BAMITOR-464183 format. One record per residue: residue in one letter; x, y, z of N, C-alpha, C in turn; residue number from 1; chain. Coordinates in steps of 0.1 Angstrom, whole numbers, plus 2048, in hexadecimal, padded with zeros to 3 digits. Atoms other than C-alpha are relative to their C-alpha. Layout:
{node 'a',{X,Y,Z},{X,Y,Z},{X,Y,Z},NUM,'A'}
...
***
This chain:
{node 'm',{803,806,80D},{8F7,B2E,2FF},{7F3,7F8,801},1,'A'}
{node 't',{80D,807,801},{8D6,B1F,2F5},{803,7F2,7FA},2,'A'}
{node 's',{7FF,80D,806},{8D0,AFB,2EA},{802,801,7F0},3,'A'}
{node 't',{7FF,7FD,80F},{8CB,B08,2C6},{80F,804,7FC},4,'A'}
{node 'e',{7F2,7FC,803},{8ED,B19,2C7},{80A,7F5,802},5,'A'}
{node 'f',{7F7,80B,7FE},{8FE,AFB,2D6},{7FF,7F6,7F5},6,'A'}
{node 'n',{802,809,80B},{8EF,AE4,2BB},{806,805,7F3},7,'A'}
{node 't',{7FA,7FA,80C},{8FA,AFC,2A0},{80F,7FF,801},8,'A'}
{node 'k',{7F2,800,7FE},{91D,AFE,2AF},{806,7F2,7FD},9,'A'}
{node 'y',{7FC,80E,801},{920,AD8,2B0},{7F9,7F8,7F5},10,'A'}
{node 'a',{809,807,80A},{90B,AD0,291},{808,7F5,7F8},11,'A'}
{node 'y',{7F8,80A,807},{928,ABD,281},{7FF,7F2,808},12,'A'}
{node 'y',{800,80C,7F8},{926,AA4,29E},{7F2,7FB,804},13,'A'}
{node 'l',{80E,804,7FD},{900,AA2,2A0},{7FB,7F5,7F6},14,'A'}
{node 'e',{804,80B,809},{8F3,A81,292},{7F3,805,7F8},15,'A'}
{node 'e',{80B,7FC,808},{8DB,A85,275},{7F2,7FB,806},16,'A'}
{node 'r',{80D,803,7FC},{8B6,A85,27D},{7FE,800,80F},17,'A'}
{node 'h',{801,7FE,7F1},{8BC,A8D,2A2},{800,80E,804},18,'A'}
{node 'y',{801,7F2,7FC},{8B4,AAC,2B5},{80B,806,808},19,'A'}
{node 'g',{7F5,7FB,7F8},{8D3,AAF,2CB},{7FC,804,80E},20,'A'}
{node 'c',{802,7FA,7F3},{8D3,AC4,2EA},{7F2,806,801},21,'A'}
{node 'a',{80D,7FA,7FD},{8B0,ACC,2F8},{7FF,805,80E},22,'A'}
{node 'l',{800,7FA,7F2},{8BA,ADC,319},{7FD,80F,7FF},23,'A'}
{node 'l',{803,7F2,7FF},{8AE,AFE,324},{80A,808,809},24,'A'}
{node 'n',{7F7,7FA,7F6},{8C7,B04,340},{80D,804,7FA},25,'A'}
{node 'e',{7F4,7FB,806},{8E3,B1A,333},{80D,7FC,807},26,'A'}
{node 'e',{7F4,804,7F9},{8FB,B10,34E},{803,7F1,7FC},27,'A'}
{node 'a',{7FE,80E,804},{8F6,AEB,344},{805,800,7F1},28,'A'}
{node 'i',{7FB,800,80E},{8FB,AF4,31F},{80F,805,800},29,'A'}
{node 'd',{7F2,7FC,7FF},{91B,B07,328},{809,7F5,805},30,'A'}
{node 'f',{7F8,80C,7FB},{927,AE8,33B},{802,7F6,7F4},31,'A'}
{node 'l',{7FF,809,80C},{920,AD3,31C},{80A,805,7F6},32,'A'}
{node 'd',{7F6,7F9,80A},{933,AEC,306},{80E,7FD,805},33,'A'}
{node 's',{7F2,802,7FB},{952,AE8,31C},{803,7F1,7FF},34,'A'}
{node 'e',{7FE,80E,802},{94E,AC2,31B},{803,7FC,7F2},35,'A'}
{node 'f',{7FF,803,80E},{94A,AC1,2F6},{80E,804,7FA},36,'A'}
{node 'l',{7F3,7FC,804},{96C,AD2,2F2},{809,7F4,7FF},37,'A'}
{node 'e',{7F8,80D,800},{97B,AB0,2FB},{7F9,7F5,7F9},38,'A'}
{node 'l',{807,80B,807},{960,A99,2EE},{802,800,7F1},39,'A'}
{node 'v',{7FE,800,80F},{964,AA5,2CA},{80D,7FB,7FB},40,'A'}
{node 'k',{7F3,805,804},{988,A99,2CB},{7FF,7F1,7FF},41,'A'}
{node 'i',{802,80E,801},{97B,A75,2CE},{7FD,7FC,7F2},42,'A'}
{node 'p',{803,805,80D},{97D,A63,2AD},{7F2,7FA,7FF},43,'A'}
{node 'g',{80E,806,802},{959,A5C,2A0},{7F6,806,809},44,'A'}
{node 'f',{809,7FA,7F6},{949,A72,2BB},{7F4,806,7F8},45,'A'}
{node 'k',{80D,7FA,805},{924,A7A,2B3},{7F7,800,80C},46,'A'}
{node 'y',{80B,800,7F5},{907,A84,2CA},{7F3,801,7F9},47,'A'}
{node 's',{80E,800,806},{8E2,A80,2C4},{7F6,807,808},48,'A'}
{node 'q',{80A,7F9,7F7},{8CF,A8C,2E2},{807,803,80E},49,'A'}
{node 'i',{7FD,7FC,7F2},{8D5,A9E,303},{7F3,806,805},50,'A'}
{node 'k',{80E,7FB,7FB},{8B5,AA2,317},{7FF,7FD,80E},51,'A'}
{node 's',{804,803,7F2},{8A5,AA2,339},{7F2,7FC,800},52,'A'}
{node 'k',{80E,804,7FE},{886,A91,344},{7FE,7FC,80F},53,'A'}
{node 'w',{803,803,7F2},{879,A90,368},{80D,800,808},54,'A'}
{node 'n',{7F4,7FE,7F9},{89A,A9C,376},{80A,7F4,7FD},55,'A'}
{node 'y',{7F6,80A,805},{8AD,A81,363},{806,805,7F3},56,'A'}
{node 'f',{7FA,7FB,80C},{8C6,A8A,348},{806,7F5,7F8},57,'A'}
{node 'c',{7FB,80A,80A},{8CF,A76,329},{809,807,7F6},58,'A'}
{node 'f',{7F6,7FC,809},{8EE,A7B,314},{803,7F4,7F7},59,'A'}
{node 'y',{7FE,80A,809},{8EE,A66,2F5},{80B,804,7F6},60,'A'}
{node 'a',{7F5,7FD,808},{90F,A65,2E2},{807,7F3,7FC},61,'A'}
{node 'd',{7F8,80C,805},{925,A4D,2CD},{80E,802,804},62,'A'}
{node 'n',{7F2,800,7FD},{948,A44,2D7},{805,807,80C},63,'A'}
{node 'v',{7FC,7FA,7F3},{947,A53,2FA},{7FF,7F5,80A},64,'A'}
{node 'p',{800,80A,7F5},{950,A3C,317},{7F4,802,809},65,'A'}
{node 'v',{80C,800,7F7},{932,A33,32D},{802,808,80C},66,'A'}
{node 'd',{7FE,7F9,7F4},{942,A41,34C},{800,810,7FD},67,'A'}
{node 'k',{801,7F2,804},{946,A63,33A},{7F2,805,7FE},68,'A'}
{node 'i',{80E,7FC,802},{922,A63,32F},{7F9,801,80E},69,'A'}
{node 'l',{806,800,7F3},{917,A5B,353},{805,80D,808},70,'A'}
{node 'e',{7FA,7F4,7FA},{92E,A77,360},{7F8,80D,7FB},71,'A'}
{node 'i',{807,7F5,806},{91E,A90,348},{7F2,801,805},72,'A'}
{node 'e',{80E,801,7FB},{8FB,A85,351},{7FE,805,80E},73,'A'}
{node 's',{800,7FD,7F2},{903,A88,376},{802,80F,802},74,'A'}
{node 'n',{7FE,7F2,7FF},{911,AAB,372},{7F5,809,7FB},75,'A'}
{node 'l',{80C,7F8,805},{8F3,AB7,35E},{7F5,800,80B},76,'A'}
{node 'k',{80A,801,7F5},{8DD,AAB,37A},{803,809,80C},77,'A'}
{node 'k',{7FB,7F7,7F5},{8F2,ABD,394},{7FE,80F,7FD},78,'A'}
{node 'i',{803,7F3,804},{8F0,ADD,380},{7F2,804,801},79,'A'}
{node 'h',{80E,7FE,800},{8CB,ADA,37C},{7FB,801,80E},80,'A'}
{node 'n',{805,7FF,7F2},{8C5,AD3,3A1},{805,80C,807},81,'A'}
{node 'k',{7FA,7F4,7FA},{8DB,AEF,3AB},{7F7,80D,7FD},82,'A'}
{node 'n',{807,7F5,805},{8C6,B07,397},{7F0,7FF,802},83,'A'}
{node 'a',{80E,803,7FE},{8A4,AF8,3A0},{7FA,807,80C},84,'A'}
***
């Protein structure tokens, strides 16, 4: 799945005026897709950005516990470093 396909699939949860997922690694996007199956069940869940910069990953979302956000960012980094 590409970022465009991911953002289309989860368009309902993408905050207005935000670009959503901007990752190129398909394995990372597949990981996010599996995580979103549970995240979309959280009342008020929305996401705005999922990006990488200098081997650091950022996942910006509403109503997601901080520990879950940190877990997702850590897993994205592991996936990226495994494929680097």
